[in-house]
N, C-alpha and C positions, 0 to 999 in steps of 0.2 A: 650182441645187443643182446643175450640172456645172463652175460656176466655183471653188468652194465644194472639189469633190470635188480640181479639179486641185493648188489651192493647197496641200493636204493630201498628194497622193501624188506634185508635183513633173512631173505631164503634162505635155507638152512640143506641145499641140494646143488648138484652138479648142473653147470649151464647143460649139459648134453641132454639130463635128464628132463630137466625143462622144456627143453626145444621139442623132445619126443612127447608131451602133455600139447600142445600144439595143433593145429590144424588151421590154414591160413588159406584161403580163398578167393581168385582175386575174382574180385567182380566187374569192375571195368581197368580202366589206366587207370584211373586215378583212385576207386575205392577198394578196398579190401574189408573183408571179414576173417575174425580171429574166433577161436573158439578153443578154449583152454581145457582141461581137465583137472580136475583138482581134490583132496578130500572131503571137500564141501563146496557146496555153493556158494559160501560168503569168502574162503580162502580163492575160488576160482575169483571172484569178482574182485577181490583185493589185487591177485596178480596180474590183472586186467589192467587194473586201475594203477601200478605201477609200470607196465610195460609200457603206454600208451605214451606217456612223455619221453620216455628211453629210445620210442621209436620215432618218434616225432622229431625228438632233438636228431637224430641220426640222418633221417629224410631230410633236415634241413639245412647241412653239414655238405650228404649228398648229391642233393640236387641241382644245385649249381654248380657243383664240377660236371655235373654229364649237359647239363647245359649251356656248360661253358666252352666243353668238348664240339659241341653241334654247332655254336656261333662259331668258332676258330673256323671249323671246317665250311660252314657257309660263306665266309668273308675270303677265303682261300679259294672257292670256286667263284667269285665274285670280283674277284682280282684279276682273274683267268679272264672271265667274260668281258670285262672293262676293257682288257688289252684286244682282245679279240674285235672290240669293237673301234676301238682305235684303229688299230689295223687296215680293220673295214673301210674305216673313216677317210682314213688317209687314200686307200685306194679307192674310195669313190670320188676324192677330189679329184685323183690323177686322171680318173678316168672321167671326169665334167670335165679338166681341163681339158684332152685330147680331141682333135678334130677327130680321129680315128676309131674312138671308142666305141665298143657294141652295145646298142640301146636295151638287149638283153640280159648284157652278164652285167651293167649298172644298175639297173632292175633287179636281177637278180643279189648284188650285193647289196643293198637295199633293203631288199627285204630282207636280206641275214641277217644285217646288222637293227631292223627292228624288232627279230626274233630275238635274239640275243638278247637286246634292252627289257623286254618283256620278262626275260627269263630271270634278269637282273632283278627286273620289282619283286617276282614273287620270292625269289630269294632273299631278297628283304623286309620282305612280308612274312616272311616264315620266323625271321630275326624277333622281330616284335611279336608273332605270337607264342616263341619261345619262353621269351623275357614275363609277359603276360601269363601264361602259364607255369610256370617257374615261381612266379609272385603269389600267384594266386593259391597253388599248393603249399608254400610256406608259411603264407597268412596262416594263423590259429583258425580254426574251425568253429564255430559256433554249432555246426549242426552234427559234432561227432557224439555219436549214440555213446549214452551210457553203459557200461558194462553191467550185462546181468545176468540172472543165472538163467538157465535155458527153460523154458515151461516144459512141466515132462520128465527132465531131466535133472532138475533140480538134486533129488536126492543121490545123482550119482555124483556129484558136484562139479557140473560144466556152466561154466558161461561164454556170453559170445559180444562181440564188440563190434562195429562197420566201423573203421578207419579208415 
């Protein structure tokens, strides 16, 4: 990302040097604060303004890949659970048709099937939640804080932004 930021902003420094001017703090799972040092506060604000769209583009490319991995894992788990439900349903049918079947065993199989079906529903809900989360994070945020010089630190050329 640092090298992409340089391309967009025309900075004349090594990406590693640029990274050393940044401090990134995770505020929560969807929000982070970036503090950047530069020769002047105006330069720090410009660099943050160049970094933000680069980071947003990067996140827009990476997040769907991460989300798809999660969704694929959930689909695999769901398929395994559906196979278990099918096997239990067949077992329940066999026990129900048999005059010699144990009612406790039948009840246990029915309870087990119900439990697995509830796990399937939970997994399906997690896929929907993952999709909503991905779409909401990828949408441009109208709440993005503007890059601003840090009060009291402006003379040291520091600026920060919440992303």
